[in-house]
TIBANU-585318 format. One record per residue (C-alpha): residue number from 1; residue in one letter; chain; x, y, z. Coordinates in steps of 0.001 Angstrom, whole numbers. Layout:
BEGIN
nr / rest / kette / px / py / pz
NUM / A / A / X / Y / Z
...
//
This chain:
BEGIN
nr / rest / kette / px / py / pz
1 / X / A / 0 / 0 / 0
2 / X / A / 1208 / 3501 / -801
3 / X / A / 2610 / 4911 / 2453
4 / X / A / 1299 / 8356 / 1518
5 / X / A / -2222 / 7010 / 1863
6 / X / A / -1833 / 5457 / 5317
7 / X / A / -4814 / 6446 / 7475
8 / X / A / -4596 / 4030 / 10409
9 / X / A / -5417 / 5074 / 13950
10 / X / A / -2100 / 3657 / 15200
11 / X / A / -256 / 5910 / 12765
12 / X / A / -2068 / 8968 / 14115
13 / X / A / -1182 / 7987 / 17692
14 / X / A / 2457 / 7699 / 16615
15 / X / A / 2381 / 11239 / 15202
16 / X / A / 922 / 12574 / 18469
17 / X / A / 3637 / 10744 / 20415
18 / X / A / 6424 / 12428 / 18450
19 / X / A / 4684 / 15810 / 18595
20 / X / A / 4582 / 15557 / 22390
21 / X / A / 8248 / 14649 / 22512
22 / X / A / 9246 / 17546 / 20265
23 / X / A / 7237 / 20174 / 22137
24 / X / A / 8320 / 19246 / 25607
25 / X / A / 11983 / 19119 / 24635
26 / X / A / 11520 / 22737 / 23557
27 / X / A / 11092 / 23703 / 27210
28 / X / A / 14827 / 23329 / 27673
29 / X / A / 15048 / 26675 / 25894
30 / X / A / 12632 / 28253 / 28338
31 / X / A / 14695 / 27010 / 31268
32 / X / A / 17730 / 28860 / 29947
33 / X / A / 16023 / 32212 / 30424
34 / X / A / 15071 / 31428 / 34016
35 / X / A / 11305 / 31691 / 33891
36 / X / A / 10966 / 29817 / 37142
37 / X / A / 8823 / 27088 / 35562
38 / X / A / 8835 / 23538 / 36873
39 / X / A / 10163 / 22132 / 33626
40 / X / A / 11317 / 18886 / 35258
41 / X / A / 7808 / 18204 / 36522
42 / X / A / 6306 / 18983 / 33132
43 / X / A / 8939 / 16791 / 31529
44 / X / A / 7848 / 13964 / 33798
45 / X / A / 4279 / 14373 / 32643
46 / X / A / 5481 / 14309 / 29044
47 / X / A / 7172 / 10989 / 29754
48 / X / A / 3929 / 9661 / 31226
49 / X / A / 1981 / 10779 / 28150
50 / X / A / 4419 / 9028 / 25850
51 / X / A / 4183 / 5854 / 27887
52 / X / A / 379 / 5917 / 27933
53 / X / A / 102 / 6580 / 24199
54 / X / A / 2584 / 3784 / 23607
55 / X / A / 529 / 1474 / 25829
56 / X / A / -2642 / 2266 / 23874
57 / X / A / -853 / 1486 / 20614
58 / X / A / 502 / -1784 / 21974
59 / X / A / -2861 / -2874 / 23388
60 / X / A / -4701 / -2119 / 20143
61 / X / A / -2185 / -4158 / 18174
62 / X / A / -2615 / -7062 / 20629
63 / X / A / -6432 / -6651 / 20727
64 / X / A / -6170 / -6083 / 24480
65 / X / A / -9128 / -3710 / 24725
66 / X / A / -9312 / -3781 / 28523
67 / X / A / -5681 / -2682 / 28621
68 / X / A / -6392 / 23 / 26050
69 / X / A / -9339 / 1275 / 28129
70 / X / A / -7138 / 1445 / 31231
71 / X / A / -4419 / 3291 / 29301
72 / X / A / -6941 / 5897 / 28119
73 / X / A / -8120 / 6426 / 31715
74 / X / A / -4501 / 6991 / 32737
75 / X / A / -4035 / 9299 / 29753
76 / X / A / -7042 / 11391 / 30842
77 / X / A / -5659 / 11582 / 34382
78 / X / A / -2275 / 12792 / 33156
79 / X / A / -3940 / 15352 / 30892
80 / X / A / -5952 / 16646 / 33852
81 / X / A / -2770 / 17112 / 35869
82 / X / A / -1070 / 18925 / 33000
83 / X / A / -4059 / 21261 / 32635
84 / X / A / -3831 / 22084 / 36345
85 / X / A / -166 / 22931 / 35947
86 / X / A / -919 / 25154 / 32967
87 / X / A / -3434 / 27053 / 35105
88 / X / A / -698 / 28013 / 37566
89 / X / A / 328 / 31715 / 37509
90 / X / A / 3918 / 31042 / 36411
91 / X / A / 2778 / 29212 / 33288
92 / X / A / 178 / 31849 / 32442
93 / X / A / 2874 / 34509 / 32846
94 / X / A / 5252 / 32540 / 30637
95 / X / A / 2578 / 32275 / 27943
96 / X / A / 2396 / 36090 / 27744
97 / X / A / 6147 / 36649 / 27921
98 / X / A / 7735 / 37863 / 24653
99 / X / A / 10523 / 35263 / 24687
100 / X / A / 9511 / 31646 / 25163
101 / X / A / 5799 / 32377 / 25296
102 / X / A / 5305 / 30859 / 21872
103 / X / A / 6733 / 27603 / 23163
104 / X / A / 4331 / 27603 / 26096
105 / X / A / 1470 / 28211 / 23661
106 / X / A / 2697 / 25166 / 21792
107 / X / A / 2114 / 23086 / 24908
108 / X / A / -1508 / 24254 / 24969
109 / X / A / -1806 / 23126 / 21345
110 / X / A / -391 / 19692 / 22151
111 / X / A / -2780 / 19325 / 25089
112 / X / A / -5743 / 20185 / 22842
113 / X / A / -4379 / 17839 / 20196
114 / X / A / -4251 / 14892 / 22588
115 / X / A / -7665 / 15660 / 24078
116 / X / A / -9289 / 15685 / 20619
117 / X / A / -7514 / 12482 / 19656
118 / X / A / -8486 / 10760 / 22892
119 / X / A / -12144 / 11824 / 23010
120 / X / A / -13030 / 11811 / 19303
121 / X / A / -10751 / 9149 / 17855
122 / X / A / -9061 / 6753 / 20265
123 / X / A / -12002 / 6072 / 22591
124 / X / A / -14613 / 5701 / 19797
125 / X / A / -12239 / 3419 / 17886
126 / X / A / -11692 / 1199 / 20930
127 / X / A / -15459 / 906 / 21418
128 / X / A / -16031 / -70 / 17783
129 / X / A / -13126 / -2523 / 17787
130 / X / A / -14478 / -4149 / 20951
131 / X / A / -18002 / -4530 / 19595
132 / X / A / -16958 / -5323 / 16021
133 / X / A / -13533 / -7043 / 15976
134 / X / A / -11602 / -6528 / 12778
135 / X / A / -11503 / -10258 / 12109
136 / X / A / -15316 / -10304 / 12019
137 / X / A / -15375 / -8328 / 8749
138 / X / A / -14966 / -11475 / 6664
139 / X / A / -17463 / -14326 / 6961
140 / X / A / -16031 / -17599 / 5708
141 / X / A / -14234 / -17517 / 2363
142 / X / A / -16824 / -15629 / 368
143 / X / A / -18612 / -13057 / 2506
144 / X / A / -18484 / -9764 / 4389
145 / X / A / -20227 / -8879 / 7644
146 / X / A / -22194 / -5766 / 6682
147 / X / A / -22884 / -4764 / 10304
148 / X / A / -19130 / -4579 / 10913
149 / X / A / -18551 / -2614 / 7710
150 / X / A / -21288 / -129 / 8639
151 / X / A / -19776 / 329 / 12109
152 / X / A / -16369 / 1226 / 10679
153 / X / A / -17922 / 3525 / 8078
154 / X / A / -19640 / 5403 / 10914
155 / X / A / -16316 / 5560 / 12773
156 / X / A / -14634 / 7077 / 9725
157 / X / A / -17404 / 9651 / 9421
158 / X / A / -16965 / 10644 / 13060
159 / X / A / -13165 / 10765 / 12883
160 / X / A / -12952 / 13080 / 9890
161 / X / A / -13734 / 16343 / 11757
162 / X / A / -11383 / 15298 / 14562
163 / X / A / -8489 / 14871 / 12150
164 / X / A / -9182 / 18340 / 10752
165 / X / A / -9115 / 19782 / 14276
166 / X / A / -5803 / 18072 / 14917
167 / X / A / -4342 / 19712 / 11831
168 / X / A / -5202 / 23132 / 13237
169 / X / A / -3548 / 22368 / 16564
170 / X / A / -408 / 20797 / 15167
171 / X / A / 102 / 23703 / 12753
172 / X / A / 92 / 26108 / 15713
173 / X / A / 3010 / 24312 / 17352
174 / X / A / 6096 / 26529 / 17147
175 / X / A / 9495 / 25094 / 18021
176 / X / A / 13095 / 26277 / 18004
177 / X / A / 14643 / 26392 / 14537
178 / X / A / 16578 / 23172 / 15077
179 / X / A / 13364 / 21266 / 15796
180 / X / A / 10998 / 22956 / 13360
181 / X / A / 11674 / 20636 / 10409
182 / X / A / 10884 / 17626 / 12602
183 / X / A / 7443 / 18820 / 13640
184 / X / A / 6808 / 20037 / 10087
185 / X / A / 7364 / 16510 / 8806
186 / X / A / 4689 / 15260 / 11207
187 / X / A / 2376 / 18066 / 10132
188 / X / A / 2831 / 17053 / 6511
189 / X / A / 1996 / 13434 / 7339
190 / X / A / -1136 / 14464 / 9197
191 / X / A / -2197 / 16599 / 6228
192 / X / A / -1818 / 13511 / 4016
193 / X / A / -4009 / 11558 / 6427
194 / X / A / -6620 / 14325 / 6379
195 / X / A / -6601 / 14355 / 2582
196 / X / A / -7118 / 10607 / 2528
197 / X / A / -10083 / 10954 / 4886
198 / X / A / -11552 / 13699 / 2719
199 / X / A / -11128 / 11528 / -369
200 / X / A / -12825 / 8575 / 1314
201 / X / A / -15529 / 10693 / 2928
202 / X / A / -17291 / 11441 / -364
203 / X / A / -17922 / 7724 / -877
204 / X / A / -19280 / 6931 / 2597
205 / X / A / -22966 / 7807 / 1871
206 / X / A / -22758 / 5729 / -1335
207 / X / A / -21272 / 2751 / 495
208 / X / A / -23816 / 2980 / 3303
209 / X / A / -26642 / 2982 / 768
210 / X / A / -25119 / 29 / -1017
211 / X / A / -24944 / -1976 / 2230
212 / X / A / -28640 / -1353 / 2747
213 / X / A / -28823 / -335 / 6407
214 / X / A / -29682 / -3828 / 7589
215 / X / A / -32071 / -4680 / 4724
216 / X / A / -31539 / -7637 / 2438
217 / X / A / -30282 / -6588 / -980
218 / X / A / -29594 / -8067 / -4423
219 / X / A / -27452 / -6403 / -7078
220 / X / A / -26458 / -7484 / -10557
221 / X / A / -22696 / -7440 / -11192
222 / X / A / -22114 / -7111 / -14940
223 / X / A / -18695 / -8000 / -16339
224 / X / A / -18649 / -5900 / -19499
225 / X / A / -16160 / -6803 / -22200
226 / X / A / -15073 / -3824 / -24258
227 / X / A / -13574 / -6120 / -26914
228 / X / A / -17145 / -6039 / -28225
229 / X / A / -17594 / -2279 / -28311
230 / X / A / -20650 / -703 / -26719
231 / X / A / -21203 / 2936 / -25832
232 / X / A / -21755 / 2269 / -22129
233 / X / A / -18880 / -49 / -21379
234 / X / A / -18904 / -3136 / -23602
235 / X / A / -21031 / -6228 / -24150
236 / X / A / -22189 / -7724 / -20796
237 / X / A / -21046 / -11258 / -21583
238 / X / A / -21239 / -12450 / -17971
239 / X / A / -23452 / -11314 / -15129
240 / X / A / -23223 / -12311 / -11478
241 / X / A / -24962 / -11195 / -8317
242 / X / A / -24044 / -9466 / -5095
243 / X / A / -26419 / -10593 / -2347
244 / X / A / -26792 / -9160 / 1158
245 / X / A / -28754 / -11632 / 3267
246 / X / A / -29112 / -11451 / 7051
247 / X / A / -26141 / -9111 / 7386
248 / X / A / -23751 / -11095 / 5166
249 / X / A / -22638 / -9886 / 1737
250 / X / A / -21646 / -12584 / -769
251 / X / A / -20713 / -12531 / -4447
252 / X / A / -22474 / -15215 / -6482
253 / X / A / -21463 / -17109 / -9594
254 / X / A / -21330 / -15432 / -12987
255 / X / A / -23469 / -16780 / -15811
256 / X / A / -23861 / -16000 / -19487
257 / X / A / -25948 / -12912 / -20171
258 / X / A / -28232 / -15107 / -22289
259 / X / A / -29120 / -17133 / -19192
260 / X / A / -29514 / -14162 / -16857
261 / X / A / -31558 / -11653 / -18832
262 / X / A / -34768 / -12190 / -20775
263 / X / A / -34465 / -12476 / -24543
264 / X / A / -36577 / -9376 / -25204
265 / X / A / -36761 / -6149 / -23254
266 / X / A / -39947 / -6175 / -21139
267 / X / A / -42612 / -3628 / -21993
268 / X / A / -42240 / -2136 / -18505
269 / X / A / -38938 / -621 / -19686
270 / X / A / -40895 / 1635 / -22037
271 / X / A / -38435 / 1719 / -24939
272 / X / A / -39347 / 4825 / -26938
273 / X / A / -39512 / 5379 / -30681
274 / X / A / -36754 / 7968 / -30341
275 / X / A / -34512 / 5347 / -28720
276 / X / A / -35347 / 2925 / -31526
277 / X / A / -34388 / 5499 / -34136
278 / X / A / -31191 / 6485 / -32339
279 / X / A / -29985 / 2987 / -31532
280 / X / A / -31373 / 910 / -34366
281 / X / A / -33934 / -998 / -32278
282 / X / A / -31128 / -2688 / -30323
283 / X / A / -32619 / -1592 / -26986
284 / X / A / -35409 / -4106 / -27566
285 / X / A / -32867 / -6798 / -26656
286 / X / A / -31608 / -6226 / -23077
287 / X / A / -28170 / -7710 / -23744
288 / X / A / -27715 / -4930 / -26340
289 / X / A / -29189 / -2086 / -24290
290 / X / A / -25647 / -801 / -23793
291 / X / A / -25719 / 703 / -27289
292 / X / A / -27185 / 3568 / -25282
293 / X / A / -24322 / 5538 / -23643
294 / X / A / -26546 / 6416 / -20657
295 / X / A / -25705 / 3674 / -18141
296 / X / A / -28553 / 4684 / -15848
297 / X / A / -31007 / 3783 / -18608
298 / X / A / -29094 / 621 / -19523
299 / X / A / -28940 / -652 / -15939
300 / X / A / -32662 / -37 / -15485
301 / X / A / -33397 / -2162 / -18562
302 / X / A / -31106 / -4911 / -17262
303 / X / A / -32823 / -4868 / -13874
304 / X / A / -36290 / -5140 / -15410
305 / X / A / -35097 / -7863 / -17764
306 / X / A / -33581 / -9854 / -14894
307 / X / A / -36864 / -9580 / -12994
308 / X / A / -38800 / -10699 / -16072
309 / X / A / -36518 / -13717 / -16495
310 / X / A / -36128 / -14783 / -12861
311 / X / A / -39164 / -13356 / -11108
312 / X / A / -36856 / -11581 / -8631
313 / X / A / -36244 / -7841 / -8434
314 / X / A / -32850 / -6231 / -7846
315 / X / A / -31833 / -3130 / -5931
316 / X / A / -29174 / -2020 / -8357
317 / X / A / -26527 / -2853 / -10948
318 / X / A / -22735 / -2621 / -10730
319 / X / A / -20573 / -2677 / -13854
320 / X / A / -16895 / -3501 / -14182
321 / X / A / -14573 / -4066 / -17145
322 / X / A / -11310 / -5994 / -17753
323 / X / A / -9247 / -2910 / -16915
324 / X / A / -10742 / -2899 / -13414
325 / X / A / -9937 / -6597 / -13047
326 / X / A / -6344 / -5877 / -14071
327 / X / A / -6052 / -3116 / -11471
328 / X / A / -7414 / -5431 / -8787
329 / X / A / -5000 / -8203 / -9743
330 / X / A / -2100 / -5768 / -9609
331 / X / A / -3080 / -5228 / -5999
332 / X / A / -4181 / -8689 / -4825
333 / X / A / -2035 / -10971 / -6996
334 / X / A / -2419 / -13248 / -10012
335 / X / A / -5136 / -15844 / -10659
336 / X / A / -4981 / -19027 / -12727
337 / X / A / -7955 / -20026 / -14889
338 / X / A / -9147 / -23576 / -15486
339 / X / A / -7421 / -23714 / -18887
340 / X / A / -4081 / -22811 / -17297
341 / X / A / -4120 / -19142 / -18300
342 / X / A / -2425 / -16939 / -15696
343 / X / A / -3828 / -13429 / -15310
344 / X / A / -2034 / -10698 / -13401
345 / X / A / -1875 / -6951 / -12933
346 / X / A / -3 / -6471 / -16216
347 / X / A / -1658 / -8828 / -18701
348 / X / A / -5323 / -9298 / -17700
349 / X / A / -6824 / -6796 / -20138
350 / X / A / -4748 / -8045 / -23059
351 / X / A / -5518 / -11692 / -22275
352 / X / A / -9276 / -11170 / -21827
353 / X / A / -9780 / -8876 / -24792
354 / X / A / -7298 / -10333 / -27240
355 / X / A / -5066 / -13297 / -26446
356 / X / A / -7774 / -15767 / -25396
357 / X / A / -9867 / -14970 / -28456
358 / X / A / -6828 / -15334 / -30699
359 / X / A / -5930 / -18629 / -29007
360 / X / A / -9333 / -20265 / -29330
361 / X / A / -10842 / -18588 / -32366
362 / X / A / -8093 / -18303 / -34937
363 / X / A / -8756 / -20069 / -38231
364 / X / A / -6880 / -23210 / -37229
365 / X / A / -8585 / -23520 / -33824
366 / X / A / -12092 / -22384 / -34596
367 / X / A / -13417 / -25893 / -35135
368 / X / A / -12433 / -26839 / -31597
369 / X / A / -13911 / -23811 / -29864
370 / X / A / -17465 / -23082 / -28877
371 / X / A / -18998 / -19653 / -29037
372 / X / A / -19173 / -19352 / -25257
373 / X / A / -15711 / -20706 / -24378
374 / X / A / -13967 / -17391 / -23805
375 / X / A / -17131 / -15931 / -22301
376 / X / A / -17053 / -18730 / -19735
377 / X / A / -13392 / -17968 / -19005
378 / X / A / -14339 / -14312 / -18617
379 / X / A / -17045 / -15321 / -16136
380 / X / A / -14531 / -17499 / -14293
381 / X / A / -12119 / -14561 / -14153
382 / X / A / -14730 / -12254 / -12652
383 / X / A / -15775 / -14821 / -10047
384 / X / A / -12198 / -15761 / -9117
385 / X / A / -11087 / -12130 / -8860
386 / X / A / -14036 / -11208 / -6668
387 / X / A / -13339 / -14228 / -4437
388 / X / A / -9698 / -13194 / -4128
389 / X / A / -10792 / -9659 / -3257
390 / X / A / -12904 / -10994 / -390
391 / X / A / -10081 / -13218 / 809
392 / X / A / -7522 / -10397 / 538
393 / X / A / -9697 / -7688 / 2104
394 / X / A / -8176 / -5769 / 5012
395 / X / A / -8921 / -2368 / 6527
396 / X / A / -5195 / -1674 / 6371
397 / X / A / -5476 / -1814 / 2565
398 / X / A / -8571 / 357 / 2322
399 / X / A / -6638 / 3214 / 694
400 / X / A / -5483 / 881 / -2082
401 / X / A / -9025 / -287 / -2790
402 / X / A / -10119 / 3348 / -2775
403 / X / A / -7521 / 4295 / -5379
404 / X / A / -8774 / 1494 / -7662
405 / X / A / -12334 / 2731 / -7245
406 / X / A / -11246 / 6321 / -7947
407 / X / A / -9591 / 5315 / -11213
408 / X / A / -12662 / 3357 / -12258
409 / X / A / -14971 / 6280 / -11538
410 / X / A / -12782 / 8671 / -13505
411 / X / A / -12660 / 6565 / -16680
412 / X / A / -16181 / 5071 / -16439
413 / X / A / -14879 / 1521 / -16018
414 / X / A / -16835 / 1259 / -12755
415 / X / A / -20465 / 2358 / -12808
416 / X / A / -23274 / 1911 / -10285
417 / X / A / -27039 / 2248 / -10566
418 / X / A / -29616 / 2069 / -7766
419 / X / A / -33304 / 1395 / -8223
420 / X / A / -34013 / 3889 / -5444
421 / X / A / -33715 / 7417 / -6823
422 / X / A / -32407 / 8937 / -3575
423 / X / A / -29638 / 6325 / -3492
424 / X / A / -28871 / 6879 / -7158
425 / X / A / -28224 / 10523 / -6303
426 / X / A / -25262 / 9405 / -4167
427 / X / A / -23815 / 7645 / -7232
428 / X / A / -24332 / 10797 / -9281
429 / X / A / -22662 / 12970 / -6655
430 / X / A / -19444 / 10951 / -6734
431 / X / A / -19541 / 10550 / -10522
432 / X / A / -20039 / 6788 / -10861
433 / X / A / -23653 / 6645 / -12063
434 / X / A / -22643 / 6480 / -15723
435 / X / A / -25449 / 8907 / -16477
436 / X / A / -25245 / 11587 / -19126
437 / X / A / -25032 / 15259 / -18300
438 / X / A / -28371 / 17007 / -18709
439 / X / A / -27498 / 20338 / -17115
440 / X / A / -28290 / 23089 / -19679
441 / X / A / -26131 / 25554 / -17770
442 / X / A / -23033 / 23348 / -18028
443 / X / A / -23219 / 21420 / -21303
444 / X / A / -20622 / 18796 / -22174
445 / X / A / -19604 / 16969 / -25319
446 / X / A / -19582 / 13198 / -25051
447 / X / A / -18159 / 10852 / -27682
448 / X / A / -19446 / 7269 / -27643
449 / X / A / -19139 / 4453 / -30172
450 / X / A / -20793 / 1059 / -30569
451 / X / A / -20266 / -1814 / -32972
452 / X / A / -23319 / -3684 / -34245
453 / X / A / -21250 / -6187 / -36221
454 / X / A / -20709 / -9252 / -33973
455 / X / A / -16939 / -9198 / -33510
456 / X / A / -14157 / -8651 / -30997
457 / X / A / -12525 / -5743 / -32810
458 / X / A / -12606 / -3389 / -29839
459 / X / A / -9011 / -4312 / -29016
460 / X / A / -7894 / -2915 / -32385
461 / X / A / -9733 / 407 / -32286
462 / X / A / -7993 / 3615 / -31253
463 / X / A / -10002 / 6789 / -30722
464 / X / A / -8584 / 10288 / -30508
465 / X / A / -10683 / 13313 / -29563
466 / X / A / -9339 / 16775 / -30357
467 / X / A / -11171 / 19771 / -28865
468 / X / A / -10364 / 23134 / -30420
469 / X / A / -10178 / 26402 / -28505
470 / X / A / -13637 / 27753 / -27658
471 / X / A / -14986 / 31023 / -29044
472 / X / A / -17735 / 33156 / -27490
473 / X / A / -20541 / 34150 / -29850
474 / X / A / -22416 / 37480 / -29857
475 / X / A / -25393 / 35923 / -28078
476 / X / A / -23171 / 34598 / -25260
477 / X / A / -23144 / 31009 / -26438
478 / X / A / -19842 / 29183 / -26807
479 / X / A / -18749 / 27292 / -29893
480 / X / A / -15863 / 24894 / -30270
481 / X / A / -14949 / 22282 / -32854
482 / X / A / -14518 / 18645 / -31838
483 / X / A / -12719 / 16232 / -34140
484 / X / A / -13025 / 12517 / -33457
485 / X / A / -10587 / 10211 / -35206
486 / X / A / -11148 / 6451 / -35188
487 / X / A / -8282 / 4239 / -36317
488 / X / A / -8490 / 522 / -36983
489 / X / A / -5011 / -815 / -36144
490 / X / A / -5631 / -4476 / -36983
491 / X / A / -2931 / -5761 / -39337
492 / X / A / -3296 / -7933 / -42427
493 / X / A / -1646 / -10963 / -40814
494 / X / A / -4141 / -10896 / -37957
495 / X / A / -7073 / -10497 / -40350
496 / X / A / -5901 / -13549 / -42292
497 / X / A / -5417 / -15738 / -39224
498 / X / A / -8263 / -14913 / -36823
499 / X / A / -11709 / -16371 / -37286
500 / X / A / -14867 / -14494 / -38196
501 / X / A / -15839 / -14584 / -34505
502 / X / A / -13068 / -12025 / -33941
503 / X / A / -12803 / -10104 / -37230
504 / X / A / -16542 / -9850 / -37888
505 / X / A / -18490 / -9993 / -41121
506 / X / A / -16486 / -7313 / -42931
507 / X / A / -13098 / -9043 / -42839
508 / X / A / -11732 / -6880 / -40041
509 / X / A / -13171 / -3619 / -41362
510 / X / A / -15587 / -1222 / -39665
511 / X / A / -18591 / -80 / -41660
512 / X / A / -20799 / 2895 / -40889
513 / X / A / -24198 / 1911 / -39552
514 / X / A / -26047 / 4383 / -41733
//
């Protein structure tokens, strides 16, 4: 995990420990000017604070929560004694004195820092860890305890403001020049922690909605393969489920889209004549609804189609693509498929969108392959990767998972849709709904392509979008030219050796739909 993203409670305690050490050493300078302060007594209290913070850290690591509780009681007692000392006239006088007063003020900042950490971070964390042990997050080999996840989400929500308060206090600590760089390094680390909390905070309402607040939930998990190009992420060759039942989240098996969705789009989806004209009537077949670039519309059709086929409703749809699988494997390690293919964080996209098709569907191998062979391997990949994710999951790696999710949101390789409109708004707010912009005050240009010729040519298509400098018209509108260049990079040797399943009906060429 990237050390810059570390957000653990133990790390924060360590920063406080060093801040205390740095500030109290600064009192040696005050002693030199003879302020009459009991620096030795204050130094003793600093030693006690360090010991108590160290004891809390040790107990949390050892899951000795009774010991951690006792250490926090001792910490509070020491803090009370320090506050009494700071109320003494000599310390108040020192705080107002031109020389050294800034160092005394730094002690006040450290005291406030520790009090915030103790009351708003350490104690709440101990309570949550006692009631929901970290090892209770995973249930067996395939599941998550949603009650435990919700408890830690709530803890993160509560800790965010406290971390921001700590930043303010630590930035007010002023030390002698020789010690300034040291405390500045701790300040920088705490700022990194705060930034990580802020980055995670935007996703907490979305995650809480997804977990359902104690309700049972079912989501479709669509593995979209962009080798078969579709405007909203690729053909959904395999679809699995995410089920939350009695507080346990599990990821089910992936099956062919033809077995999961109904053959025809149900009338309840209300496909319009405009949609038929725009997308060539493809939306009447749910597996091809993703010709529409609006994932919110696509996911709704998939949900209704699943219900029509199975008789069961779903609460939402999650989409992922091979690039997301590759990012996950880069983080959690390689997987081996049933045919011996090894996928890892460097080759997964190439293997799933090119190499496996070339292996099983070239002209010499086509007679031995079935149309769903690679699709079944794709489904196996999705299931195996999700299982590895569950097995690998750890709160200590949460920042790494977050970075993968961030990348997916930014490039639309992870999209989420909720049947509940209020929950869907959370997905929109963080930018992962896959919906199209409909704000007339802030228009955007979107470029989307689909291929209606059954093929796997997506691997060979490059797209370049060039946006010219905007010009403001007399009526206040803005005009700018957008040039989209599509390039088919398939070579003649590949065209001659791959089967029609890969190169399509036009011998590797792309033809305009109309």
